[in-house]
MARGU-823982 format. One record per residue: residue in one letter; z negated, x negated, y of N, C-alpha, C in turn. Coordinates in steps of 0.02 Angstrom, whole numbers, plus 32768, in hexadecimal, padded with zeros to 4 digits. Atoms other than C-alpha are relative to their C-alpha. Example, Ala and Ser with C-alpha at 12.3 -4.5 7.8 and 13.67 -1.06 7.14 Angstrom:
% residues 2
A80007FD37FC57E7A7D997F1F80007FD3803C/S8003802A7FC57E9B7D547FCB7FDB80278037/
***
This chain:
% residues 94
M8013803F801E7B768311834B7FF580087FB5/Q800D7FF480477B3F835D82A6804280077FD9/N7FC07FF880217BF4838C827B80227FBD7FF6/L7FE2804280067C2F82DB829D7FDE7FD87FC9/Y8025802380347BA78295822E8014801A7FBB/N7FEB7FE280407BD6830E81A380487FED7FF0/S7FBA8013800B7C8E82E581BA80057FB97FE5/E8000804580187C6C822B81A47FE67FFD7FB8/N801A7FFF80447C04824F81088034801B7FD0/I7FCC7FE2802B7C9182BA80C280377FCC7FF4/K7FCC803380097D10822F80E17FE97FC97FD0/K801A8034802D7CA181AE808B7FFC801A7FB9/A80067FE380437C7F82237FF9804580087FE1/W7FBC7FF780197D38824C7FE7801F7FBD7FED/G7FE7804380107D6581937FEC7FE27FE77FBF/S80228015803D7CE581707F65801B80267FC3/I7FE57FD780377D2781FF7EF980457FE77FEC/T7FBC8015800F7DDC81C67F0780007FBB7FDF/E80048042801D7DAD81127EE07FE780047FB8/N80197FF780447D4B814A7E468036801D7FD2/I7FCA7FE280287DDD81B37E0980347FCA7FF0/K7FCF8034800C7E5681217E1E7FE77FCD7FCE/T801C8032802E7DE180A87DC67FFB801A7FB9/S80077FE580447DBE811B7D338045800D7FE1/A7FBC7FF7801B7E7881437D21801D7FBE7FE9/K7FE8804280157EA3808A7D1B7FDE7FE97FC0/E80258015803B7E1A806B7C9B801480277FC2/S7FF17FD7803B7E4680FC7C2A804A7FFE7FED/L7FB97FFF800E7F0480FC7C3A80207FBC8001/G7FE380437FF87F2380487C67803980038032/L7FC880037FD27FAD800D7CD8804180077FD9/C7FC07FF68021805C80437CAB802B7FC2800B/E7FD180387FFA80E17FC17C8C803480118034/L7FCD7FF57FCE815A7FAC7D1A804480027FDE/N7FBC7FFB801A82087FE77CEE802D7FE08034/Q7FDC80257FCD82687F637D4B804B80037FF4/H7FB780008001831E7F7D7D70801B7FC38024/K7FEC803B7FDA83237EE67DE27FD87FC57FE6/S80238039801D82FA7E3F7D947FD97FD88034/W802180277FCC82C67DF37E3B7FC08021801A/F803B7FDB7FE882417E787E5E7FC47FED7FD6/D8038801A8025819D7E277E2D7FBE8017801F/E80427FED7FE780E27E317E507FF97FF4804B/D8002800B7FB880F97DE77EFE801E803B8026/C7FE17FC67FDF816E7E747F2E7FD2803D7FFC/L802E7FC8800980F57EF37EE77FC37FFA802D/R803A800C7FD480647EA47F468012800D8049/H7FEB7FF47FBC80C67EA77FE88009804A800E/L7FF87FB87FF680F57F5D7FD27FBE80258001/D80437FE37FFF80407F887FAD7FDF7FF48043/Q801B800F7FBE800D7F31804D801E802D8035/R7FDF7FD47FD1808E7F9580AE7FE480477FFB/K801B7FBC800B804B803680617FBA8007801E/R80447FFD7FE47F97800B809280018002804C/V7FFB80017FB77FC87FE48146801A8043801A/K7FE67FBF7FEC802B808681507FC980357FFD/M80377FD080067F9480E881127FCD7FF78038/Q802D800C7FC87F2680968196801C801E803F/W7FE07FE47FC47FA380C8821B7FFE804C7FFE/L80007FB780057FAF817B81DA7FBB801D8009/Q80447FE77FF97EF2818D81D57FE87FFD8047/D801480067FBB7EDE81548288803C7FEF802C/P7FC4800E7FDA7F82816682E77FF37FF1804A/N8010800C7FB97F2A815C83917FED7FB8800E/Q801080477FF57EF780A8837680417FDC800E/S7FC080197FE77F7C804B83D6801E7FC87FD7/N7FE2803A80217F907FAD836F8015800E7FB8/T7FEE7FF480467FA27FFE82C2804A800C7FF7/I7FB97FF480068054803782E280277FBE8005/Y7FDE80407FF980867F89831A7FF67FD57FC2/I800D8025803E80347F3B8281802C801C7FC8/Y7FD67FE18034808E7FB8821180497FED8008/I7FB980137FF481377F958262800C7FB87FEE/Y7FFA80478010811C7ED9825280017FF67FB5/I80048007804980E97EE6819B803E801D7FDF/Y7FC57FE0801D81797F5D8175803D7FD38006/I7FC6802C7FF581FB7EE881C07FFA7FC07FD6/Y800B803D802781AF7E4E816F800E800B7FB6/I7FF67FF3804681AE7E9D80C3804880127FF1/Y7FB97FF08008825D7EE380D8802A7FBF7FFC/I7FDC803F7FFF829E7E3581027FEF7FD77FC1/Y80168026803B82387DE58075802580187FC2/I7FE07FE4803A82807E5B7FF2804C7FF58004/Y7FB8800B7FF783307E4C803980137FB87FED/I7FF28046800F832C7D8E80327FF77FF17FB6/K800D800C804782E17D8F7F848039801D7FD5/S7FCA7FE2802783697E047F4380417FD88009/R7FC380297FF483F37D997F937FFC7FBD7FDC/Q80088040802383AC7CF97F49800E80097FB5/C7FF47FF3804783B17D477E9D804A800B7FF3/K7FB97FF4800A84667D7E7EB380277FBF8004/T7FDC803F7FFB849A7CCE7EE57FF27FD37FC4/C80118027803B84417C847E4E802780167FC2/S7FDE7FE5803B849D7CF37DD280477FE97FFB/
***
């Protein structure tokens, strides 16, 4: 029981450390400009990809939880189709 308690404390402390590093890096270095090769790739696409990354990390952290893989697959397919449609719409507009 004591090891489990310590393990949870370590996970919380490590999460806090990584969040502090990310925050201080953003504050000191700022966000880099996106080097866009595709004119249709915008903030929505970036937000969707970030969401997919978060869901994947949840699944990797707890692969035994049954619904996380299904959520990841759903999000992956949804975002794939979203980006595909967005890229095709841009090609038809040009």
